[in-house]
C-alpha positions as CSV (number, residue, x, y, z in Angstrom):
1,M,5.5,-16.1,18.8
2,K,3.0,-18.9,19.0
3,R,-0.6,-18.2,17.7
4,S,-3.3,-20.7,18.6
5,V,-5.1,-22.4,15.6
6,A,-8.3,-24.2,15.8
7,V,-10.4,-25.9,13.1
8,F,-13.9,-24.3,12.8
9,I,-16.9,-24.8,10.7
10,S,-18.5,-21.7,9.4
11,F,-21.4,-20.6,7.3
12,I,-22.4,-17.3,5.8
13,I,-25.7,-15.5,6.4
14,V,-26.7,-12.8,3.9
15,G,-26.9,-9.4,5.7
16,R,-30.1,-7.5,5.5
17,A,-31.1,-4.3,7.3
18,L,-32.9,-1.0,6.8
19,G,-31.7,2.5,6.5
20,S,-28.6,4.5,7.2
21,I,-27.6,8.0,8.0
22,T,-26.7,9.8,4.8
23,A,-23.2,11.4,4.4
24,C,-22.8,15.1,5.0
25,G,-20.8,16.9,2.3
26,A,-17.7,18.8,3.5
27,E,-14.6,20.3,2.0
28,P,-11.3,18.6,2.9
29,P,-8.9,20.7,4.8
30,E,-5.5,22.1,3.6
31,I,-2.8,20.2,5.5
32,S,1.0,20.3,5.7
33,A,1.7,16.5,5.6
34,K,3.6,14.9,2.8
35,A,1.2,11.9,3.1
36,A,-2.0,11.5,5.0
37,V,-5.1,9.2,5.3
38,V,-8.3,8.9,7.3
39,I,-10.0,5.6,7.4
40,S,-13.0,4.0,9.2
41,A,-11.7,2.0,12.1
42,D,-14.6,-0.4,11.6
43,T,-14.3,-1.2,7.9
44,G,-10.9,0.2,6.8
45,E,-12.5,2.3,4.1
46,V,-10.6,5.4,3.1
47,I,-12.4,8.6,3.8
48,Y,-9.5,11.0,3.0
49,A,-6.2,10.4,1.3
50,H,-3.2,12.4,0.2
51,N,-0.2,10.5,-1.2
52,A,-1.5,7.7,1.0
53,A,0.2,4.9,-0.9
54,E,3.7,6.5,-1.0
55,K,6.4,4.7,1.0
56,L,8.1,7.0,3.5
57,P,10.0,6.7,6.7
58,M,7.6,6.6,9.6
59,A,9.9,7.0,12.6
60,S,8.6,5.7,16.0
61,T,5.1,4.9,14.7
62,T,7.0,1.7,13.9
63,K,6.5,0.8,17.6
64,I,2.9,0.1,16.9
65,M,4.0,-3.2,15.3
66,T,6.7,-3.9,17.9
67,T,4.2,-3.4,20.7
68,L,1.5,-5.6,19.0
69,L,4.0,-8.4,18.6
70,C,5.2,-8.0,22.2
71,L,1.6,-8.3,23.4
72,E,0.9,-11.3,21.3
73,S,4.0,-13.1,22.5
74,G,2.5,-13.9,25.9
75,G,4.0,-13.9,29.4
76,L,3.4,-10.1,29.7
77,Y,3.9,-10.0,33.5
78,D,6.8,-12.3,33.8
79,E,9.9,-10.5,35.2
80,F,13.2,-10.7,33.4
81,T,16.5,-8.7,33.1
82,V,16.9,-6.5,30.1
83,D,19.7,-7.3,27.6
84,S,22.5,-4.9,28.4
85,E,23.5,-4.3,24.8
86,A,19.9,-3.9,23.4
87,I,19.2,-0.9,25.6
88,K,22.3,1.0,24.4
89,V,20.5,3.0,21.8
90,E,20.2,6.7,21.0
91,G,17.0,8.8,21.1
92,S,13.9,8.7,23.2
93,S,14.0,6.3,26.2
94,M,11.9,4.9,29.0
95,G,14.9,5.0,31.3
96,L,16.2,1.4,31.2
97,R,19.6,0.7,32.6
98,E,21.9,-2.3,32.7
99,G,20.6,-4.9,35.1
100,D,17.0,-3.6,35.2
101,T,14.2,-6.0,35.9
102,V,11.1,-5.4,33.7
103,T,8.1,-7.1,32.2
104,K,6.9,-7.2,28.6
105,Y,3.9,-5.2,29.7
106,A,6.2,-2.5,31.1
107,L,8.2,-2.4,27.8
108,C,4.9,-2.0,25.9
109,C,4.1,1.0,28.0
110,G,7.6,2.3,27.5
111,M,7.2,2.1,23.8
112,L,3.7,3.6,23.5
113,L,4.0,6.4,26.0
114,P,7.6,7.9,26.1
115,S,8.4,6.2,22.8
116,G,11.4,4.3,24.3
117,N,13.9,3.1,21.8
118,D,15.5,1.1,24.6
119,A,12.1,-0.6,25.3
120,A,11.7,-1.5,21.6
121,N,15.2,-3.1,21.4
122,A,14.7,-4.9,24.8
123,A,11.4,-6.3,23.6
124,A,12.9,-7.4,20.3
125,V,15.8,-9.3,21.9
126,K,13.6,-10.9,24.5
127,I,11.1,-12.2,21.9
128,S,13.4,-13.2,19.0
129,G,16.9,-13.2,20.4
130,S,18.2,-10.4,18.2
131,I,16.9,-7.3,16.5
132,E,17.5,-8.8,13.0
133,K,15.4,-11.9,13.9
134,F,12.7,-9.7,15.3
135,A,12.6,-7.6,12.1
136,E,11.9,-10.8,10.2
137,L,8.9,-11.4,12.5
138,M,7.7,-7.8,11.9
139,N,7.8,-8.2,8.2
140,K,6.1,-11.6,8.3
141,R,3.2,-10.0,10.3
142,A,3.1,-7.1,7.9
143,R,2.7,-9.5,5.0
144,E,-0.1,-11.3,6.8
145,M,-1.9,-8.0,7.2
146,G,-1.4,-7.2,3.5
147,L,0.8,-4.1,4.2
148,S,2.3,-3.9,0.7
149,K,4.4,-0.8,1.2
150,T,5.8,-1.7,4.6
151,Y,9.3,-2.9,5.4
152,F,10.8,-3.0,8.8
153,V,14.5,-3.0,9.7
154,T,14.5,-1.8,13.3
155,P,11.9,-2.3,16.1
156,S,12.2,1.3,17.2
157,G,11.8,3.2,13.9
158,L,15.4,4.5,13.8
159,E,16.2,4.5,10.1
160,G,17.7,1.5,8.4
161,E,18.1,0.6,4.7
162,G,14.6,0.3,3.2
163,H,12.8,0.9,6.5
164,G,9.5,2.6,5.7
165,S,5.7,2.4,5.2
166,S,2.8,4.3,3.7
167,A,0.1,6.3,5.5
168,A,-2.5,3.8,4.3
169,D,-0.5,0.8,5.6
170,M,0.1,2.5,9.0
171,A,-3.6,3.1,9.3
172,L,-4.4,-0.5,8.7
173,L,-1.7,-1.5,11.1
174,A,-3.2,0.7,13.8
175,R,-6.6,-0.7,13.1
176,E,-5.3,-4.2,13.7
177,A,-3.4,-3.2,16.8
178,L,-6.4,-1.5,18.3
179,K,-8.3,-4.7,18.3
180,N,-6.0,-5.8,21.1
181,D,-7.7,-4.5,24.3
182,I,-4.4,-4.1,26.2
183,F,-2.8,-2.1,23.3
184,R,-5.9,0.1,23.2
185,E,-5.8,0.7,27.0
186,I,-2.1,1.6,27.1
187,C,-2.1,4.0,24.1
188,S,-5.1,5.9,25.5
189,Q,-3.3,6.9,28.8
190,T,-1.7,10.3,29.2
191,S,0.5,8.8,31.9
192,L,1.1,5.5,33.7
193,K,2.8,4.4,36.9
194,L,5.1,1.4,36.4
195,R,7.5,-0.6,38.6
196,F,10.8,-1.6,37.0
197,G,14.5,-1.1,37.7
198,D,17.4,-2.6,39.7
199,P,15.8,-3.2,42.2
200,P,12.4,-2.3,40.7
201,Y,10.7,0.8,42.0
202,E,7.7,2.8,41.0
203,R,7.9,5.7,38.5
204,W,5.7,7.6,36.1
205,L,5.8,7.5,32.3
206,K,4.3,10.4,30.3
207,N,2.7,10.0,26.9
208,T,4.2,12.1,24.0
209,N,0.9,12.1,22.2
210,R,-0.5,15.6,23.1
211,L,-3.5,15.0,20.9
212,L,-5.0,12.9,23.7
213,T,-5.8,16.1,25.6
214,M,-6.1,18.5,22.6
215,C,-8.8,16.8,20.5
216,D,-12.2,15.5,21.7
217,G,-12.6,11.7,21.4
218,V,-8.9,10.9,20.7
219,Y,-7.8,7.6,22.3
220,G,-4.4,6.9,20.8
221,V,-2.1,5.9,19.1
222,K,1.5,6.8,18.5
223,T,3.9,9.7,17.7
224,G,7.2,9.6,15.8
225,F,10.0,11.9,14.8
226,T,13.4,11.7,13.2
227,D,15.3,14.1,11.0
228,E,14.6,12.0,7.9
229,A,11.0,11.1,8.6
230,G,9.9,14.5,10.1
231,R,7.0,14.5,12.5
232,C,4.8,11.4,12.1
233,L,1.5,10.8,13.9
234,V,-1.0,7.9,14.0
235,S,-4.2,8.7,16.0
236,A,-7.6,7.2,16.6
237,C,-10.8,9.1,17.5
238,E,-14.4,8.2,18.4
239,R,-17.3,10.6,18.4
240,D,-21.1,10.1,18.4
241,G,-20.6,6.4,17.6
242,K,-18.2,6.9,14.7
243,D,-14.7,5.6,14.9
244,L,-11.9,6.9,12.7
245,I,-8.1,6.5,12.4
246,C,-5.9,9.2,11.0
247,V,-2.2,9.1,9.9
248,T,0.1,11.9,8.8
249,L,3.7,11.4,7.7
250,N,6.3,14.2,7.5
251,D,4.0,16.8,8.9
252,R,5.3,19.9,10.6
253,N,1.7,20.8,11.8
254,D,0.5,17.3,12.8
255,W,-1.6,18.2,15.8
256,N,-3.7,20.8,14.0
257,D,-3.9,18.7,10.8
258,H,-5.3,15.7,12.7
259,M,-7.9,17.9,14.4
260,A,-8.9,19.4,11.0
261,L,-9.0,15.9,9.4
262,Y,-11.2,14.6,12.1
263,D,-13.6,17.5,11.7
264,Y,-13.8,16.6,8.0
265,G,-13.9,12.9,8.6
266,F,-16.7,12.9,11.1
267,Q,-18.8,15.1,8.8
268,T,-18.1,12.8,5.8
269,A,-18.5,9.4,7.4
270,R,-21.8,7.9,8.2
271,T,-23.1,5.3,10.6
272,L,-24.9,2.1,9.6
273,E,-27.1,0.5,12.3
274,V,-26.9,-3.1,11.5
275,P,-29.4,-5.7,12.9
276,L,-27.7,-9.0,13.8
277,P,-29.2,-12.2,12.4
278,A,-31.9,-13.6,14.8
279,D,-32.3,-17.1,13.2
280,I,-28.9,-18.7,14.0
281,S,-28.7,-22.3,15.0
282,A,-26.1,-25.1,15.4
283,D,-26.3,-28.9,15.2
284,I,-26.2,-30.6,18.6
285,V,-25.4,-34.2,19.4
286,G,-26.8,-36.4,22.2
287,G,-29.5,-34.1,23.3
288,S,-33.2,-33.8,23.5
289,S,-33.1,-31.6,20.4
290,E,-31.1,-31.7,17.1
291,K,-30.7,-27.9,16.9
292,L,-29.4,-25.3,19.3
293,H,-30.6,-21.8,18.8
294,L,-28.0,-19.1,19.2
295,S,-28.0,-15.3,19.6
296,A,-25.7,-12.4,20.4
297,K,-26.2,-10.3,23.5
298,E,-26.7,-7.2,21.4
299,S,-29.4,-7.1,18.6
300,T,-27.6,-4.4,16.5
301,I,-24.1,-3.0,16.0
302,S,-23.0,0.4,14.7
303,V,-20.6,0.5,11.8
304,T,-18.7,3.6,10.7
305,T,-18.5,3.7,6.9
306,A,-17.6,6.0,4.1
307,A,-19.8,4.8,1.3
308,G,-20.8,1.3,2.3
309,D,-24.2,-0.3,2.4
310,I,-25.8,-3.2,4.3
311,S,-25.5,-5.3,1.2
312,D,-21.7,-5.1,1.6
313,L,-21.8,-6.8,5.0
314,E,-21.5,-10.6,5.6
315,F,-22.2,-12.5,8.7
316,T,-20.2,-15.7,9.3
317,V,-21.0,-18.1,12.1
318,I,-17.9,-19.7,13.5
319,G,-17.9,-22.7,15.8
320,Q,-17.1,-26.4,16.2
321,P,-18.9,-28.8,13.8
322,F,-21.2,-29.9,16.6
323,Q,-22.3,-28.9,20.0
324,Y,-22.6,-31.7,22.5
325,A,-25.4,-32.0,25.1
326,P,-26.0,-31.0,27.8
327,V,-26.0,-27.3,27.1
328,S,-27.4,-24.5,29.4
329,A,-29.0,-21.3,28.2
330,G,-26.3,-18.6,28.3
331,D,-23.4,-20.9,27.4
332,E,-21.1,-19.5,24.8
333,A,-21.4,-21.7,21.8
334,G,-19.8,-19.9,18.8
335,K,-19.0,-16.6,17.4
336,L,-20.5,-14.3,14.7
337,R,-18.0,-12.5,12.5
338,I,-19.2,-9.4,10.7
339,S,-17.2,-8.5,7.6
340,F,-17.3,-5.6,5.2
341,M,-16.2,-6.4,1.6
342,G,-14.2,-9.3,3.0
343,R,-12.5,-7.4,5.8
344,E,-13.4,-8.2,9.4
345,V,-15.4,-5.5,11.2
346,R,-16.1,-7.2,14.5
347,T,-16.5,-10.6,16.0
348,V,-19.1,-11.1,18.8
349,P,-19.8,-14.2,20.9
350,L,-23.0,-16.3,20.4
351,Y,-24.8,-17.8,23.3
352,A,-27.2,-20.7,23.7
353,D,-30.8,-19.5,23.9
354,E,-32.1,-22.6,25.7
355,D,-31.3,-25.6,27.9
356,I,-30.8,-28.9,26.1
357,A,-30.4,-31.9,28.3
358,F,-28.5,-35.0,27.6
359,D,-30.7,-37.8,26.2
360,N,-29.5,-41.3,27.2
361,N,-31.9,-42.8,24.6
362,K,-30.1,-41.1,21.7
363,S,-26.9,-43.1,21.5
364,A,-24.8,-41.7,18.7
365,D,-24.9,-43.5,15.4
366,R,-21.2,-43.4,14.6
367,K,-21.7,-43.9,10.9
368,G,-24.3,-41.2,10.6
369,L,-22.3,-38.8,12.8
370,F,-19.2,-39.3,10.6
371,A,-21.3,-38.6,7.5
372,K,-22.6,-35.3,9.0
373,I,-19.1,-34.2,9.9
374,K,-17.8,-34.9,6.4
375,E,-20.7,-32.9,5.0
376,K,-19.9,-30.0,7.3
377,I,-16.3,-30.0,6.4
378,W,-17.1,-30.2,2.7
379,R,-19.4,-27.2,3.0
380,F,-16.7,-25.3,4.9
381,F,-14.0,-25.7,2.3
382,S,-16.5,-25.1,-0.5
383,L,-17.3,-21.5,0.7
């Protein structure tokens, strides 16, 4: 998997805003899960936890990571033939057979809806060449996310030596995966029509996540079950501008427990209405002005929090060291990253507020320009 890297200059703006909705007291529900957690999908704050740090088998919720890596690997709509050995796997299936032509997108749907173990294995072999190599990729990504209790052996979630995670880690994994628009779109569907096979033909896949139709506001994420892991469920729910993620592991009553935990979570969480900075500017070279004023399309964002305050938020402007004239009003010219206690909440585009024409009389002073770039880079690495 290749991930693009670019060098950016950033600076931090101190966040200031007024007011918030106060939290409403509520009693946490009695649940059947061996481990559970509810977090803010925005900030990652824990709203409810029960044995949330304990490492346990997590069954097919493993496919959240497999699907995310598949989506990030690119070429989603390129057709290929599935590996005949990879799809020979027990358990739930999307119906792959030897010689079938598929796309990575179809495999992602096959993992998130019917929880196809065949789809997970086929994706792993296509991306990394083998299940073992793909497991290494999964664990590398888990380390990058800071998932300290997570270790992957299989892409499907069928048990392997040491394969497991914690409720807290799975919630953070889901939070990361849901930032991917395609992932979010797929896991929210109760059914999907896809074309694959030998030769390809259209068929319907049905989602195993009954919570999508049982609980108001639920838009994902993934079910799981094995004899060792029991019933596992990762879900996400949005109501009245609040966005939560819930995980239960080894829970015989998971549907009802998630509904009860959401009722508690939405009473307990609060919403911060955060004004975005209005005084953002960037240096511009070769234009009629030396500064370019920037702004986001929205003036405020809503952030779901457990106990956070505006003072916990940071705004980081990310962009190239310089903009170059000419620039037209409305051109995207950077991004604003909003972070809570060091964890990214959201990143929004920044747009030029004005036209700045190219000025032929302002030939660049190479020495002065180089000095400015050095100063910018020094400020960046000194943050």
